[in-house]
A tleap script that builds the chain and sets N, CA, C and O, in Angstrom:
source leaprc.protein.ff14SB
mol = sequence {
  NMET TRP ALA SER GLN PRO ASN TRP THR ASP
  ALA GLN LEU GLN SER ILE LYS THR PRO VAL
  LEU VAL LEU ASP GLY ASP HIE ASP GLU ALA
  ILE LYS ARG ALA HIE THR GLU TYR ILE ALA
  ALA THR ILE PRO GLY ALA GLY LEU MET VAL
  LEU PRO ASN THR SER HIE PHE ALA PHE LEU
  GLN ASP PRO GLN GLN PHE ASN PHE ALA VAL
  LEU HIE PHE LEU GLY GLU CGLU
}
set mol.1.N position { -38.479 319.109 -115.533 }
set mol.1.CA position { -38.713 318.252 -116.795 }
set mol.1.C position { -40.220 318.071 -116.951 }
set mol.1.O position { -40.695 318.843 -117.784 }
set mol.2.N position { -41.018 317.322 -116.417 }
set mol.2.CA position { -41.946 316.728 -116.651 }
set mol.2.C position { -43.215 317.923 -117.175 }
set mol.2.O position { -44.234 317.741 -117.842 }
set mol.3.N position { -42.497 319.504 -116.391 }
set mol.3.CA position { -43.713 320.636 -116.832 }
set mol.3.C position { -43.200 320.795 -118.076 }
set mol.3.O position { -43.638 321.709 -118.775 }
set mol.4.N position { -42.345 320.067 -118.484 }
set mol.4.CA position { -42.009 321.355 -119.930 }
set mol.4.C position { -41.615 320.697 -121.002 }
set mol.4.O position { -41.481 321.347 -122.038 }
set mol.5.N position { -41.286 318.987 -121.008 }
set mol.5.CA position { -40.948 317.976 -122.247 }
set mol.5.C position { -42.220 317.589 -122.402 }
set mol.5.O position { -43.018 317.722 -121.474 }
set mol.6.N position { -42.692 316.896 -123.965 }
set mol.6.CA position { -41.648 317.174 -124.407 }
set mol.6.C position { -42.012 318.740 -125.009 }
set mol.6.O position { -42.986 319.439 -124.729 }
set mol.7.N position { -40.934 319.018 -125.888 }
set mol.7.CA position { -40.446 321.169 -126.324 }
set mol.7.C position { -39.650 320.648 -127.475 }
set mol.7.O position { -38.478 321.016 -127.551 }
set mol.8.N position { -40.195 319.733 -128.502 }
set mol.8.CA position { -39.671 319.514 -129.709 }
set mol.8.C position { -40.794 320.863 -130.629 }
set mol.8.O position { -41.529 321.690 -130.090 }
set mol.9.N position { -40.558 320.660 -132.039 }
set mol.9.CA position { -41.373 320.882 -132.769 }
set mol.9.C position { -41.657 320.323 -133.916 }
set mol.9.O position { -40.759 319.715 -134.499 }
set mol.10.N position { -42.470 320.375 -134.270 }
set mol.10.CA position { -43.397 319.255 -135.781 }
set mol.10.C position { -41.687 319.467 -136.284 }
set mol.10.O position { -41.031 318.503 -135.890 }
set mol.11.N position { -41.073 320.208 -136.837 }
set mol.11.CA position { -40.577 320.425 -137.832 }
set mol.11.C position { -39.361 319.570 -137.558 }
set mol.11.O position { -38.912 318.772 -138.381 }
set mol.12.N position { -38.601 319.881 -135.763 }
set mol.12.CA position { -37.048 318.929 -135.459 }
set mol.12.C position { -37.775 317.309 -135.445 }
set mol.12.O position { -37.079 316.467 -136.011 }
set mol.13.N position { -39.245 316.748 -134.790 }
set mol.13.CA position { -39.710 315.847 -135.221 }
set mol.13.C position { -39.409 315.208 -136.788 }
set mol.13.O position { -38.665 314.440 -137.398 }
set mol.14.N position { -40.206 315.840 -136.901 }
set mol.14.CA position { -40.223 315.250 -138.786 }
set mol.14.C position { -38.679 315.510 -140.108 }
set mol.14.O position { -38.461 315.184 -141.275 }
set mol.15.N position { -37.917 316.300 -138.973 }
set mol.15.CA position { -36.200 316.023 -140.236 }
set mol.15.C position { -35.809 315.111 -139.732 }
set mol.15.O position { -34.641 314.885 -140.050 }
set mol.16.N position { -36.647 313.713 -138.363 }
set mol.16.CA position { -35.443 312.227 -137.976 }
set mol.16.C position { -35.187 311.290 -138.912 }
set mol.16.O position { -35.763 310.235 -138.649 }
set mol.17.N position { -34.669 311.269 -139.715 }
set mol.17.CA position { -34.641 310.274 -141.086 }
set mol.17.C position { -34.309 309.033 -140.516 }
set mol.17.O position { -34.161 308.039 -141.227 }
set mol.18.N position { -34.137 308.995 -138.893 }
set mol.18.CA position { -33.487 307.393 -138.726 }
set mol.18.C position { -34.772 306.314 -138.079 }
set mol.18.O position { -35.468 306.696 -137.138 }
set mol.19.N position { -34.928 305.193 -138.606 }
set mol.19.CA position { -36.159 304.762 -137.711 }
set mol.19.C position { -35.863 304.570 -136.108 }
set mol.19.O position { -34.851 304.483 -135.412 }
set mol.20.N position { -37.157 304.553 -135.910 }
set mol.20.CA position { -37.740 304.679 -134.653 }
set mol.20.C position { -38.467 303.951 -134.294 }
set mol.20.O position { -39.339 303.534 -135.057 }
set mol.21.N position { -38.369 303.500 -132.901 }
set mol.21.CA position { -39.402 302.620 -132.293 }
set mol.21.C position { -40.056 302.931 -131.296 }
set mol.21.O position { -40.130 301.949 -130.556 }
set mol.22.N position { -40.648 303.919 -130.830 }
set mol.22.CA position { -41.107 304.844 -129.305 }
set mol.22.C position { -42.205 303.841 -128.805 }
set mol.22.O position { -43.294 303.493 -129.260 }
set mol.23.N position { -41.410 303.484 -127.574 }
set mol.23.CA position { -41.900 302.105 -126.579 }
set mol.23.C position { -42.485 302.772 -125.537 }
set mol.23.O position { -41.979 303.856 -125.249 }
set mol.24.N position { -43.744 302.266 -124.682 }
set mol.24.CA position { -43.918 302.509 -123.616 }
set mol.24.C position { -44.691 301.794 -123.007 }
set mol.24.O position { -44.888 300.818 -123.732 }
set mol.25.N position { -45.411 301.671 -121.838 }
set mol.25.CA position { -46.198 300.787 -121.323 }
set mol.25.C position { -47.373 301.900 -121.132 }
set mol.25.O position { -47.560 303.110 -121.264 }
set mol.26.N position { -48.167 300.487 -120.663 }
set mol.26.CA position { -50.011 301.504 -121.030 }
set mol.26.C position { -49.768 301.990 -119.649 }
set mol.26.O position { -50.252 303.121 -119.607 }
set mol.27.N position { -49.095 301.589 -118.146 }
set mol.27.CA position { -49.404 302.140 -117.190 }
set mol.27.C position { -48.388 303.035 -116.782 }
set mol.27.O position { -48.185 302.852 -115.582 }
set mol.28.N position { -47.361 304.283 -117.432 }
set mol.28.CA position { -46.260 304.744 -117.347 }
set mol.28.C position { -46.358 306.085 -116.812 }
set mol.28.O position { -46.510 306.944 -117.681 }
set mol.29.N position { -46.308 306.529 -115.529 }
set mol.29.CA position { -46.508 306.721 -114.318 }
set mol.29.C position { -45.659 308.830 -115.028 }
set mol.29.O position { -46.148 309.945 -114.845 }
set mol.30.N position { -44.130 308.356 -115.892 }
set mol.30.CA position { -43.553 309.593 -116.133 }
set mol.30.C position { -44.361 310.142 -117.647 }
set mol.30.O position { -45.307 310.899 -117.430 }
set mol.31.N position { -44.168 309.931 -118.660 }
set mol.31.CA position { -44.536 310.055 -120.110 }
set mol.31.C position { -45.893 309.319 -119.886 }
set mol.31.O position { -46.192 308.180 -119.527 }
set mol.32.N position { -47.004 311.089 -120.452 }
set mol.32.CA position { -48.390 310.572 -121.256 }
set mol.32.C position { -48.535 310.349 -122.381 }
set mol.32.O position { -47.754 310.831 -123.201 }
set mol.33.N position { -49.343 309.731 -122.672 }
set mol.33.CA position { -49.939 308.637 -123.476 }
set mol.33.C position { -49.440 309.519 -124.532 }
set mol.33.O position { -48.524 309.288 -125.323 }
set mol.34.N position { -50.441 310.943 -124.395 }
set mol.34.CA position { -50.525 311.605 -125.485 }
set mol.34.C position { -49.513 312.247 -126.178 }
set mol.34.O position { -49.551 312.546 -127.372 }
set mol.35.N position { -48.240 312.535 -125.088 }
set mol.35.CA position { -46.836 312.954 -125.530 }
set mol.35.C position { -46.257 311.527 -126.554 }
set mol.35.O position { -45.325 311.876 -127.279 }
set mol.36.N position { -46.633 310.100 -126.710 }
set mol.36.CA position { -46.006 309.143 -126.355 }
set mol.36.C position { -46.665 308.965 -127.712 }
set mol.36.O position { -46.187 307.844 -127.887 }
set mol.37.N position { -47.311 309.150 -128.709 }
set mol.37.CA position { -48.662 309.229 -129.616 }
set mol.37.C position { -48.157 310.609 -130.396 }
set mol.37.O position { -47.987 310.461 -131.606 }
set mol.38.N position { -47.954 311.641 -129.974 }
set mol.38.CA position { -47.446 312.898 -130.117 }
set mol.38.C position { -46.395 312.855 -131.342 }
set mol.38.O position { -46.393 313.149 -132.537 }
set mol.39.N position { -45.273 312.187 -130.135 }
set mol.39.CA position { -44.112 311.864 -130.605 }
set mol.39.C position { -43.884 310.496 -131.967 }
set mol.39.O position { -43.026 310.401 -132.845 }
set mol.40.N position { -45.021 309.633 -131.631 }
set mol.40.CA position { -44.936 308.286 -132.549 }
set mol.40.C position { -45.449 309.150 -133.791 }
set mol.40.O position { -44.412 309.513 -134.346 }
set mol.41.N position { -46.306 309.549 -134.348 }
set mol.41.CA position { -47.227 310.190 -135.275 }
set mol.41.C position { -46.469 311.514 -136.060 }
set mol.41.O position { -46.848 311.794 -137.197 }
set mol.42.N position { -45.522 312.214 -135.492 }
set mol.42.CA position { -44.856 312.860 -135.769 }
set mol.42.C position { -43.670 312.417 -136.932 }
set mol.42.O position { -43.596 312.409 -138.161 }
set mol.43.N position { -42.712 312.020 -135.669 }
set mol.43.CA position { -41.563 311.115 -136.841 }
set mol.43.C position { -42.125 310.633 -138.398 }
set mol.43.O position { -43.248 310.268 -138.748 }
set mol.44.N position { -41.038 310.769 -139.058 }
set mol.44.CA position { -42.153 310.029 -140.725 }
set mol.44.C position { -41.478 308.303 -140.318 }
set mol.44.O position { -40.373 307.845 -140.024 }
set mol.45.N position { -42.729 307.816 -140.492 }
set mol.45.CA position { -42.516 306.210 -140.056 }
set mol.45.C position { -42.308 306.004 -139.089 }
set mol.45.O position { -42.286 304.773 -139.083 }
set mol.46.N position { -42.038 306.445 -137.775 }
set mol.46.CA position { -41.610 305.787 -136.457 }
set mol.46.C position { -43.263 304.621 -136.294 }
set mol.46.O position { -44.423 304.596 -136.705 }
set mol.47.N position { -42.382 303.866 -135.469 }
set mol.47.CA position { -43.332 302.465 -134.820 }
set mol.47.C position { -43.839 302.786 -133.348 }
set mol.47.O position { -42.961 303.042 -132.525 }
set mol.48.N position { -45.432 302.802 -132.846 }
set mol.48.CA position { -45.437 302.884 -131.551 }
set mol.48.C position { -45.273 301.491 -131.500 }
set mol.48.O position { -45.031 300.850 -132.523 }
set mol.49.N position { -45.455 300.639 -129.697 }
set mol.49.CA position { -45.508 299.697 -129.390 }
set mol.49.C position { -45.926 300.780 -127.742 }
set mol.49.O position { -45.265 301.688 -127.238 }
set mol.50.N position { -47.414 300.103 -127.255 }
set mol.50.CA position { -47.314 300.429 -126.157 }
set mol.50.C position { -47.406 299.025 -125.273 }
set mol.50.O position { -48.561 298.689 -125.535 }
set mol.51.N position { -47.036 298.306 -124.644 }
set mol.51.CA position { -46.524 297.111 -123.871 }
set mol.51.C position { -47.709 296.680 -122.369 }
set mol.51.O position { -47.728 296.906 -121.160 }
set mol.52.N position { -48.217 296.252 -122.969 }
set mol.52.CA position { -49.632 296.207 -121.687 }
set mol.52.C position { -48.776 295.535 -120.124 }
set mol.52.O position { -47.694 295.064 -119.774 }
set mol.53.N position { -49.930 295.839 -119.651 }
set mol.53.CA position { -49.551 295.402 -117.670 }
set mol.53.C position { -47.820 295.685 -117.709 }
set mol.53.O position { -46.887 294.886 -117.622 }
set mol.54.N position { -47.845 297.451 -117.912 }
set mol.54.CA position { -45.691 297.610 -117.571 }
set mol.54.C position { -45.983 299.554 -116.926 }
set mol.54.O position { -47.131 299.993 -116.987 }
set mol.55.N position { -44.913 300.407 -116.416 }
set mol.55.CA position { -44.596 301.661 -116.682 }
set mol.55.C position { -43.591 301.833 -117.089 }
set mol.55.O position { -43.039 300.970 -117.772 }
set mol.56.N position { -43.008 303.028 -116.801 }
set mol.56.CA position { -42.084 303.618 -117.760 }
set mol.56.C position { -40.524 302.759 -117.782 }
set mol.56.O position { -39.537 303.095 -118.437 }
set mol.57.N position { -40.673 301.318 -116.669 }
set mol.57.CA position { -39.732 300.535 -116.122 }
set mol.57.C position { -40.390 299.081 -116.758 }
set mol.57.O position { -40.236 297.951 -116.296 }
set mol.58.N position { -40.921 299.355 -117.580 }
set mol.58.CA position { -41.067 298.136 -118.642 }
set mol.58.C position { -40.299 297.078 -118.891 }
set mol.58.O position { -40.639 295.896 -118.832 }
set mol.59.N position { -38.726 297.742 -119.311 }
set mol.59.CA position { -37.998 296.781 -119.256 }
set mol.59.C position { -36.977 296.137 -118.530 }
set mol.59.O position { -35.906 295.578 -118.765 }
set mol.60.N position { -37.983 296.528 -117.166 }
set mol.60.CA position { -37.383 295.364 -115.893 }
set mol.60.C position { -38.719 294.438 -115.555 }
set mol.60.O position { -38.506 293.252 -115.301 }
set mol.61.N position { -40.098 294.927 -115.539 }
set mol.61.CA position { -41.371 294.821 -115.662 }
set mol.61.C position { -41.292 293.225 -115.894 }
set mol.61.O position { -41.219 292.166 -115.272 }
set mol.62.N position { -41.354 293.744 -117.172 }
set mol.62.CA position { -41.425 292.887 -118.651 }
set mol.62.C position { -40.314 291.961 -119.493 }
set mol.62.O position { -40.343 291.430 -120.603 }
set mol.63.N position { -39.545 292.013 -118.663 }
set mol.63.CA position { -38.307 291.921 -120.153 }
set mol.63.C position { -38.403 290.960 -121.071 }
set mol.63.O position { -37.780 291.476 -122.000 }
set mol.64.N position { -38.633 290.278 -121.318 }
set mol.64.CA position { -38.895 289.435 -122.276 }
set mol.64.C position { -39.905 290.234 -122.939 }
set mol.64.O position { -39.450 290.266 -124.083 }
set mol.65.N position { -40.956 290.884 -122.960 }
set mol.65.CA position { -41.490 291.393 -124.133 }
set mol.65.C position { -41.130 292.665 -124.675 }
set mol.65.O position { -41.511 293.197 -125.718 }
set mol.66.N position { -39.997 293.237 -123.432 }
set mol.66.CA position { -39.541 294.681 -123.622 }
set mol.66.C position { -38.193 293.589 -125.050 }
set mol.66.O position { -38.080 293.736 -126.267 }
set mol.67.N position { -37.684 292.911 -124.372 }
set mol.67.CA position { -36.200 292.733 -125.476 }
set mol.67.C position { -37.166 291.689 -126.633 }
set mol.67.O position { -36.380 291.230 -127.461 }
set mol.68.N position { -38.415 291.277 -126.859 }
set mol.68.CA position { -38.408 290.567 -128.527 }
set mol.68.C position { -38.830 292.155 -128.721 }
set mol.68.O position { -38.112 292.561 -129.636 }
set mol.69.N position { -39.633 293.171 -128.288 }
set mol.69.CA position { -40.400 294.264 -128.965 }
set mol.69.C position { -38.747 294.811 -129.281 }
set mol.69.O position { -38.718 294.612 -130.495 }
set mol.70.N position { -37.803 295.195 -129.041 }
set mol.70.CA position { -36.396 295.761 -129.908 }
set mol.70.C position { -36.018 294.957 -130.491 }
set mol.70.O position { -35.839 295.374 -131.635 }
set mol.71.N position { -35.723 293.815 -130.389 }
set mol.71.CA position { -35.232 292.783 -131.128 }
set mol.71.C position { -36.022 292.856 -132.520 }
set mol.71.O position { -35.619 293.180 -133.637 }
set mol.72.N position { -37.096 292.507 -132.143 }
set mol.72.CA position { -38.106 293.133 -133.673 }
set mol.72.C position { -37.908 294.124 -134.294 }
set mol.72.O position { -37.513 293.882 -135.435 }
set mol.73.N position { -38.020 295.308 -134.020 }
set mol.73.CA position { -37.711 296.561 -134.098 }
set mol.73.C position { -36.180 296.862 -135.488 }
set mol.73.O position { -36.105 297.551 -136.506 }
set mol.74.N position { -34.864 295.579 -134.512 }
set mol.74.CA position { -33.492 295.899 -134.630 }
set mol.74.C position { -33.330 294.542 -136.069 }
set mol.74.O position { -32.242 294.217 -136.542 }
set mol.75.N position { -34.687 293.954 -136.519 }
set mol.75.CA position { -34.723 293.302 -137.577 }
set mol.75.C position { -34.080 291.763 -137.483 }
set mol.75.O position { -33.934 290.994 -138.433 }
set mol.76.N position { -33.547 291.384 -135.336 }
set mol.76.CA position { -33.099 290.217 -135.471 }
set mol.76.C position { -34.195 289.198 -134.596 }
set mol.76.O position { -33.682 288.431 -133.781 }
set mol.77.N position { -35.360 289.190 -134.722 }
set mol.77.CA position { -36.304 287.995 -134.173 }
set mol.77.C position { -37.353 287.944 -135.277 }
set mol.77.O position { -38.275 287.131 -135.215 }
savepdb mol mol.pdb
quit
């Protein structure tokens, strides 16, 4: 999967109408930053948040910051 993803077309990403928050850790060892930024830039209105001092497991490494980001996106903070 790491060798072939993401493999979505611009048209597929641009067709997403649901609010999206692309959330990543600044030291993510699984997802390339360029892919994260591409996805956020291509989905209309998508937000992008890169959590500092975390990896692909930001939800475990800094659950308070991760949860705040998600709850803020959902309008609950």
